[in-house]
N, C-alpha and C positions, 0 to 999 in steps of 0.2 A: 563480802558483805554487800547487801543491796543498799546503795546510798539514797535511792529515791524515796523521799518522804515529803509530806506536805504540812507546813506549819500554818496554823490559823492564829495570827496575832490579834489579840483583843485588849483594848484598853479597859482594864478591869473596873475602874470607877464608873465608866459610862455605860457599860453593857446593859445593866438591869434598871437604869433610871427611866421610869415611865412618865415623869412629870412633863406636861406640855405647857404649863403656865410659867415660862422661863423669863427671868429678868436679866438684862445685860449686866454682867459682872455681879450676879447674884450670889449670896452666900449659900451654905449647905442647907440651912433651914428653909430658904426660899426656893431654891432650884432643885433640891433633892440630890441623891447620890445612890449609885448602884452598889451592890454588896457581893461578897463572895457567895452568899446563899442563893443569889440569882442564877448561878450556874448549877441548875438542878440536873437531875439525871436526864430529864427530857431535853433540856437545852444542850447538854453534852452529846446526847445521841444525835441531835439534829446537826451539830457541828461535825460529828464523825461522818454522818450521812453525806455531808457536803464533799467529803473526800479527805478531810484532815486526818493526819496520823499523830500530830503533835499540836498542843495549844500553848502559846506563849502568853502567859498572864503578865501583861505589862503594868508596872507600877504597884507592885504588892509590898515592897519594902517601905517602912515608914520614912516619909519625907517631910520637909518643912511645909507648913500650911498656915493659913490665917484663921483656921477654925481652932477654937480654944478647947483643948482637952485637958486642961490643968486639973479638972475635977477627977480625972482618971489617972493622975500621977504622971502626966506627960507635960514636960515644961513647954510653955508657949513660945512661938517664934515672933520676932519683931516683924511687922508687916512690910517694912521698908526693904527687907531682904528676902521677900517671898514673891515670886512671880504669880499673879493671879490669886483669887480667893482660895482655890484648892491647892495651889502650889505645884511646882514641877516635880514629877516622880524621879527626876535625876538630880535633885538636891537632897541627897540622903541625909536623914537626921539621926537614924539609929539603924546600923547595919544588922542588928540582932532582933529586929522587931517587924511586925506586920503593920501596915498603915491602918490606923483606927477608923478611917472613913469607910473601910471595906467590911467592917465587922457588924454583925447583928447585935452582939453584946461585946462591947469594947474590951472588958477584962478577959474575954475568951477568944480574942482575935487570933492567937497562935494556934489554938486548938481548931478554930474554924478553918484556918489555912491547911492544917494537917488533914482535916476531913475533906477539904476541897481536892487535895492531891489524891486521896483514896478514892473519892467519887469519880475523879477524872480517869484514874487507872481502871476503875470498874467499867467505865464506859468504853474502854479500849483505846484511850488516848494517852500520850506521854506528855509530861509537864516540863515546860521551859520557863525560866524566870530570869529577870535581869540581874546582872552583877555590874555595879557601877564603880569602877576602880580608880578613876582619874581624879574625882572631886567629890566633895561632900557639901552639905548645907553649911552656911556661915556659922550657925549656932549648933553645930553637931554636938551631940552628947547622948550616949546610950543609957536609957533607963532600964534596958532589959538584958544587958550583957551578962553572960554566965559568971558565976562567982570566980574570982581570981583573974578575970580578964581586965587588962588595963585599957582605958579608953584611948582613942586617937588623940594625940596632943598631950596626953598625960605624961609628964616627964620631959617634954620638949624644953630645950634651952632657947627661950624667946629672945635672948640677946644676940643670937646668931641668925643671920639671914639664911644660912644653909649649914646644916650638919647632917651627915649620913644617917644619924640615928634619930633625927627629928621626923615627925610625921607631917609637918607643915613647913612651908616657906614663909619667912617673916620679913617685914620691912621695919627693922628695929628703930625704936624711938619715934615712930611715926603713926599717927592715928589714921584710920581709914577715912578718906574724904570722898572721893569719887564724884563723877558728874551725874549723880543720882540724888534724889531727895531722901536723905537718911532719916527724915522724921515722918515720912509719908504714912498716914493711917494710925499714928500714935501720938500720945501726949509728949513723950520724950524721944529724942533722936536715938538711932541705933549707934552704939559706941563699940568700936573694935580697936584695942590698943594692946600690943602693937598690931598694925594691919597685917593681914595674911595675903599671900598671892592669890589672885583670882583664878578660877578653874580653867579658863581658856588660855593659860600660860601668860597671864598678865602679872608681871613681877614688880608692880608699883602699887601705890595706895590710891590710884585714881581710876578705877573702872568706870565705864560709861554704860549707858542704857543698852547698847548693842553688845556688851560683854556678858559673860555668864556671871554677872555681879552677885547673884544669889548663892554662889558656890565658892569654895576655896580649893586650891590645888593640893593634891597629896604628893608627898616627897618620897620617891623611890630610889633616891641615891644619886640623882643627876644634879650637878651644880650648874643650873642654867645661867645664873648671873656671873659665874666664874669660869666661863669658857666652855660650858657643857661637859665638863669632865665627869666620868662615871666613878662611883665609889660603891662597888658591889661586894667588896670583901673587906671586912666581914659582912654578912648578909644584913641589909638595912632592916631596921625594926618594922617599917611599914610592910615589907614583904611578908614577914612572919604573921603580922596581924591580919593581913588580907587572906593569907592561906587559911588561917583559923576560921575566918568568916565563911569562906567557900566550903570548908569541911562542915561547919555548923549547918548550912543549908542542905548540904548533901545528905545529912542524917534525916532530913524531912521526907526523903523518898522521891525527890525530883529527878528528872532525867537529863537536864542540861541547863547551861547558862548561856544567855546572850550577853556578851561583854561589851558594854557601852564604851565608845571611843577608845578601843583597845590600843590603837596605834599611838595614843598620847601617853601610854605607859610603856616603859622600856621592854623590848622583846625578850631580853634576858630574864625578866621577872616571869613571863609566861612560860618560858622554857624550863624554869625552875619549879613553878607552882603546879602547872597542869599535870606533869607526870606524878607528882606527889599525891594529888587528889585522885587521879585515875588508879593509882596503886591500890587505894582503898575502895574506890567506886569506879571500876573499869567501864561501866556502861554509860557514864556521863559523857555528853557531847558538849563541846565548847565552840560557840559561834562568835566571831569577832567582827565588830564594826571597824573596818579598815578601808580607807578611801584612796590610799596612795598605791597605785599598781606596782611601783618600784619596791614596795615592801611586802607584797603578797607572799612571795616564796619564803621570805624571811620569817613571817609570822606563822606560816604553815610548817616549814621544815625545822626552824629553830625555836619558834614559839609554841609549836605543838598544837596549834588550833586544828580542829576538824573542818571547820567551814568559815569562809569569809563572805561578807556582802559583795555581790557583783553589781555595784552601783555605778561606778564611773565607766564601766564597760557596757554590759548588756542593758541595764536599766536606762542609762542615758541614751543609748543608741535606739532602743525600742521606743522611747518617748519621742525622740526626734523623728523617727520614721513615721510614727503614728500622726505626728503633727506636721508632716511634710517638710521637716528640716533636714533629713538625710535620705539617701537612697537605701532601699531594703538590702542592697548588696553589701552595705556596711556591716550588717549583722555577722557576716562571715569573719570579719576581722576580730570580732569579740572572742570567739572561741580559739581563733588562731593565736591570739596574744596570750592565751592561757595554757600553752602546751605543758603538760605534766601536772597541772593543778586544776583542770576543768572540773573534775569530780569534787573538788573542795569548795566550789563557789555556790552561794545561796542566791537563787534567782527571785526576783520580785518586781511588781509594778506599783505597789503601794506599801507604805508603812507609816508610822506616826510622824516621821520627819518629812515625808514627801507630800506633795499636793495630790489631792484626789484626782483620779482619771477624769471624772465627770465634772470637775470644777472648771471655772472659766480660765483658770491658770494652766490647765493641761489640755485635755481634748474637748472639753465641753459636753461630752457624751460618753457614757461608759461603753456603748456599743462599738465605738470607733477603735477600742483597744482589744477587741476580741482576737484579731490576728496576733497581736503582741502577746496575749495571754497563752495562746496555743504554742507559740514559739518558746516562751519562757518556761512553760511546763513540760514540753515534750522534746526539746532539742538535745538533751543529754541525761545522764543518770543522776546528776546532782539534785539536791532538794529545791523546792519552790515554796514560796510563802505568799499568802494573801492577808490583807488587813480587813478586820471586821467591817462589814458594810460594803466592801468592794464588790461583793457578789450581787449586790442589789443596785449598784450605781450610785452609792452615797456621794453627794456633791461636795460636802465640806465647805459650803458657802455661808454658813451662819457667822454672825459677828457676836461671838459668845461673851467676850469680855477682854481679858488680857491679850489673848491671841489675835483678836481682830478678824476681819474677813480676809483670809489669806489662802483659801482653798484647801486648808488642812482641818482635820478634826482636832479640836483643842485638847491639849494635855495639861492646861493650867487652870481650867475653869470647871465649875459644877454645871453640867449640861446633859443633854440627851442626844442620842444619835437617831435621827428620825426613822431611817429605814430599819434599823435594828429594833427600835421600839415597836414599830408596826409588825415586823416579822415575829417578834416575841408574842405580841398580842396577849399580854398578861400571863405569859407562860404556856399558852395553848399551841403556839407555833402552827397555826392552821392556815396561814396564808390569806386570811380573809381581808386584811387591811393592806395587802400589797397590790400594786397595779399589775396589769397584764404584762407590761414591759419588764417590771422588776422580777416577776415570776419566771419569765423567759430567760432573763439574764442569769438568775440563780440556777436554772436548769442547765444552762450552758456551762457555768462554772463547775457544777457538780459533775457533769459528764466529763469534762476535761480533767479535773483533778482526780476523779476515780480511775479514769483510763490510764493516767500517767503512772499510777502505782500498781494497777492490776494487770495491764498488758505487758508481758515479758519483754517485748521488743522496745517498749518505751521505758520500762523500769530498769532493765538490765542490759539492753541491746547495744550494738555498735551504732555509732552515728556517722552518717556520710552526707556531707554538704553537696548539693547539686548546683550551686550557683555558678561555679566556674565553667560548667558545661552549658550554661544557658545565657551567658552574657550577650552573645550575638544571635540568639534565637528570636526570630521575628514573632513567634507565637508566645513569647514569654517576656513580660515586662519586669526586668530585674530591678527597676527602681521602686515598683509598688507590689511586687510578688516575691515570695521567698519559698524555697522548697528544699527538703532534705529527706533522707531515708533513715530508717531505724531497722535493725535486723537482729533477731535472736533465734537460733536453731532453725526451725522450719516455718518461721513467720517473718514476713517482711511488711513494713509499714511505710507508706509514702505520705509525707505531710506537706501540704501546700497551703499557703495563706495569701489572701488578697487584702492589701491595706487600703484599697480604693473603695469609694462608696458604690460604684457601679459594678454589676456582675461582670465576670470576665471568662471568656472561652480561652482556656490555657493549654498550651502545648509544652510538655516538659520532656527535655532530652535526657535520657539515662545513658551515661557514657559506658563504654565497654569496660573501663577500669572499675566501675562500680560493681559489675557482675563478678569480676575477678576478685576484687577486694573483699566483697561480702560472701563470696562463694555461692552465687545464685545462678542457676541455669536460665538462659534466655528462652522466652516463649512468645509466640506471636500474639497470643490472647489468653488472659486469665480473668477470673472473677474476683472483684475487689469489693469489700464492704466498707462503707464510710462509717466509722465507729461513732461519729457524732450524731448521725441520724438513723443508722441502720439500713440505709438505702444501698442497693447493690448496683454495680456497673461493671462493664467489661472494658478492660484496658490492655494496651500492649505492654509487654514486659521484655523489651528487647532494645538493643542499642541502635537498631536500624529504623525504628518507627517511634514517634513521640507518644507519650501518654497524653491523651486528649481528655479534658474534663472541664466542667463549668463550675466556677466557684462564685458564690454570692458576694455582694459587697460587704466589706468589713467582716469577713468570715474566713473559713478555711475548711479543708477536708483532711481527715485522717484515714487514709485508705489502707485497709489490711488485706494482705494476700497470703493464703496458706500455700506454702511451697510443696 
């Protein structure tokens, strides 16, 4: 199977919002909100043209919000336990429903989602959606669950702090207090009795502002307050309910789930549920947000996940190299630490949790990360992801409301994304509102992302790291340059990047072992094409002479040779 694919993550609520008269912490009526309908055929075609094969619609399941939809039969949430006016998409309020903010007609929201899936498939893209298994909104309650389905918490014995068949953890006889204002934004305070454990594994009644206080932890059969003992036989009730939720969304024709904070849910659950879902829907992919490298192989081999975030390895390293915090030679350690599971890692430089590359908190300029993007997309056959607006250098420096100015695009507020709004230009996608620099960056991303899936050597080929052969090479700066080979059949690609601002005349040593390992014959001179620009140059393809080439600052070359 060809693992190489490209995910375009998009925060669904923000994509289509054209409002420019924004108010700090403004409500939906004031600041506006994007809808599923904004993903028109034209919009999806443009996303596909960028190089995407999959689109991850982030935040489509109904979550807690300060917007009142009680007129639509949806029970309102107390504002004290909602982060931001729009609310967090990871404080799920109804696992069986679509968020009403995204609908053109709220009563038709599920049908609109089904149409979005069909529209996306017709455009040649596959659909990924969130599955949030670890926690739910404090006032979780499904208005849309299928007939006969029991709600989470329905039937729980609230006199027990822990029971394997409870869906929640309780602090019996204790009211939720917390170091938060439980009356904020309302005439009456929020009351929760008995208090439930908070989503970030806080098993007391006193969550603070830095906790996930808007959520409650789901119980998968681990007695955290009783020594962490597992109670998986008989199968906990939460396992069965979550399996049914996954199967419910699978019937909507989606192609995969991105599983939020998967490592906070026992691996045994994933190993139990994923095979059951795949038995009925074998095409589905499961992507896990796991940050502990010590658990990677467990969640792949025993948890049966297809892909895991490569965050603490490649992402953190590329960020540090881009910002002069590490040597480029450290990149080699990333793939070396993943022996046997490299193809199962999802590469990225941005997502909704991380700071924007162009923000003051990262590189301050999107151009500086072009070398990192080439490496992230081209160094192996595993998939790569970008976050909407990354391709234009979106800065994420607005102070939207709850999120504040933190270098991230808000997930809590009603807002607009400046570069996306101008790119859309009312649905015309004609580029007229983009700057020259933004157009150039978009062209770069489109070129790299399309190449990494269309060129066989990049999409399917063998990877060979050249750093070990160039550490003592005076013509190669292993602190600011990185180089590797990719090879498939009669095609060889040499990738070299320059993390420095200044152009560099680079000499790359190709070791004899590379020719033996890749089964490539040495030649004194060959014609190579830079796939990024189309320019041709003559290079040595031998272990006795270096490859000499010039690479611009904050850039790279993808040199293809036909053998």
